[in-house]
N, C-alpha and C positions, 0 to 999 in steps of 0.2 A: 462368233468368239465367246457367246454364252457359255458353250460348254467348254471351251478352254480355260475359260475364267474359273468356273466351278471345279474342274480337275486340279487346275493349278493351286486352287485354295486347298482343296482336299490334301493333296499330295505336300505342298509346301508347309502349310501349318501343323499337319502331322508329322511330318519331319523334323520340324523347327521344335516341335515338343520333345524330341527326343534329345537335341542338341542343348534345349534348355535345360533339361534333366542332368544329362553329362555335365553340362556347364557348371551347374550347381553343386554338384559334388565335388569337381576339381577346383571350384573356389575355395574350400577349406581343403583340398587334398595337395594340388600341384598346380600353381598358377602357369606354369610355362605351359603344360597340357590343354589349361583353359584357353590361352592364347592360340593355340591349334585349332581347338573346338570352335572357336570365335572366326578364325579365318575360313575353316572349312565348312560354317554356316554360310559365310558369306557366297564362297564357292558353289554351295548349294543353292542358294537363290538364283544366281547366276546362270547355272545349268537348267532349273525349272523352268525360268523365265525363257532361255532359247530353245528347249526342247518340246515344251508345253504350251508357253504362251506366244512362241514364234518373233520373240523380241531378243536380239542381241545387242553387244556393247562393243564401241570401239572409242579407241583414244585418239583425238586428234592432235598432233604435236609429242613433245617429248615431256613426259611427266617426269621431273626431278625427283632423286630418292633421298635427298638430303632432309635432315629434321627441320623444315622450314615451317611457317605457317601458311596454312593451305585454305582459302577462302572460297567456297563453292556455292553455286546457285542451288537453291533448295526448292523441289517442286512435288516431290513424293518421298515415302518413307523407304523407297527402294534405293537411293543414292544412301540413306543412312547406314542401311545394311550391307551395302557394297564396299563401304570403307576398309574394312579389313583384309578385303581382296584387293584392293589398290595399294595400300600402303603398309609398311613394314609397322605393325603394333602402333596404329594411330590412337592418340587422344583426341576423342570426338567430345566437341562442345554442343549440348543439345538440352532441351528442357528438362527439368529436374522431376517433372511428373513422372517421366520414364522410370525412374530409379525405384518408384513406389509400387512398380506391377511385381506380382509375388513372383518369386524366383527369378524372374529375368532380371529385375532390379539388382540382385546380389551377383548375378554372372557379369552385367553391364558394369557395375561400381567396382567391382574387382578387376574388372578387364582395364579399366581406367576411361571409362565414359564420365566427362565433366558435366554434371547436372548444375543447370543454373535457374533460379527463380527469377523470372522477368520483371518482377514487381518488389524485387529485393531492395532496389536502390544501392546506394553506395558501400554499403556493407557487404552485399552480394557480389558486387564487381571487385572489391579487394580481395575477397575470396576467390574469385575466378583468377585473377592477376598471379595470384598465390601459387594457386596450383597448377597454373598453365606453366609458370617459371619452372616448378619443380619437374614437369614432364618435359619440357624442352631441355632441362640440363641434364634429364636422362637419356637424351638423345632420340626422344620419340618426336613424329610429327603431330603436329597440333591441326586439327581441323575444324573450321568454324563456319557455320552458314552464316554469313554476316547480316542478312536481311530477317534473321531469325524467324521465319513462317515459309510454310509451302505456298508457293506463288502459282497461278495460272500463267500459260503461256500470254506473253504482252504484258504482264504484271512486273513492275520494279519497286518493291517497296523501298525507303530510305534504309541506310545500314543503320544497326543498331550501336550504341555506344560502346558495346562491350570490344567491338573489334578496333576501333581506335586506339582504347586501353592496352589490348594486346599487343598491337603494332609497336606502341612507344614503347612498353615496357620489356618486351622478349628482345626488342632490336634484332630481328632477324628478317631475312627475306621474305617477301609473300608472293605465292604463287596463285593467282586467280583462275577459277575453273567454271566455265560456262557448262550447263548441260541441259539436256530437252527432253528429260525423262517423262514428263506430262504429256506429251505426245502420244505416247506409247502405254502408258499406265496410270491407274487414277492416283489420287494424293495417297492412299494406303498401300500402293504398290502392286496392285493387281492388275494384269494385262489387260488393255482395251483394244490395242490395235497392233498388227503385226509390223515390224520395221526394226530401224536400229538407233538405240539411245547413243547420243554421243556426249562424250567429253572433251570441251574444247578447251586445251590447255593454254593460257593467256601467257603474256609477257611477265617475266619475273619481276617484281617491283623492289628494291632495294630499301632497306632500313633507313631511318633517319629524314624522311620526307616530311614535309608540312601534313598536317592531319588532313587540311581540306584537299590537298593534291593527292595523297594515297588512297583516301576515300572514292575520290571522284573516278580514279584509275581501275580500282577494284570493282566498284559499282557498273562501270562502263563495260569491263570486261567479262564479268560472270552474267552480263546480260546480252552477250554477242551472239547467243541463239536464241534469244527472248522474241520470236516472231510470232503475232497472234494469227491464230489459223494455218500455221506451217505444217 
């Protein structure tokens, strides 16, 4: 697998450089083309992973296409990059440091990545709510990794407060999604073992539930594939 990892890194990161350069240009020229570039980059990762890394992806269950709030387990950078392939122009909530990456940060910000400062406190949460409401009003699905960190199989960190705030403010259904990416790729998205990454679509959670119930249902659902050593 070491040779596959090396070949994957060379081809994927080399190709990604081209996508980022094109995306940077389109950020100032044509935002629609930028969205297509982001989607194509996501498919590029998927194809590299399948044909070089020997890792394919399947969806277990029916993935709604409505502009809901999607709460996803986070184990690797793989699923972060995979979002534009799965959804129609998703607004992904991620750590704000990503927006500081030269060139890529411009592309991500223009596309609609919502960067948050985990130490920002109440002010940062208010900004997150405002941006999330605007994205939802524009008909874009909102993607959040509610545990807020890449976890190993068997780890189930508590949900961060931003999820509950978005759930209450947006007042839209939540679709919880479990993923077992870390069984086949490392935390940075490089392949480590052949196999199938599964997205397990949980039961849609209606808006308006008490905070404790909504959080408990989401936490259970996104950890449905969370089996140590599986």
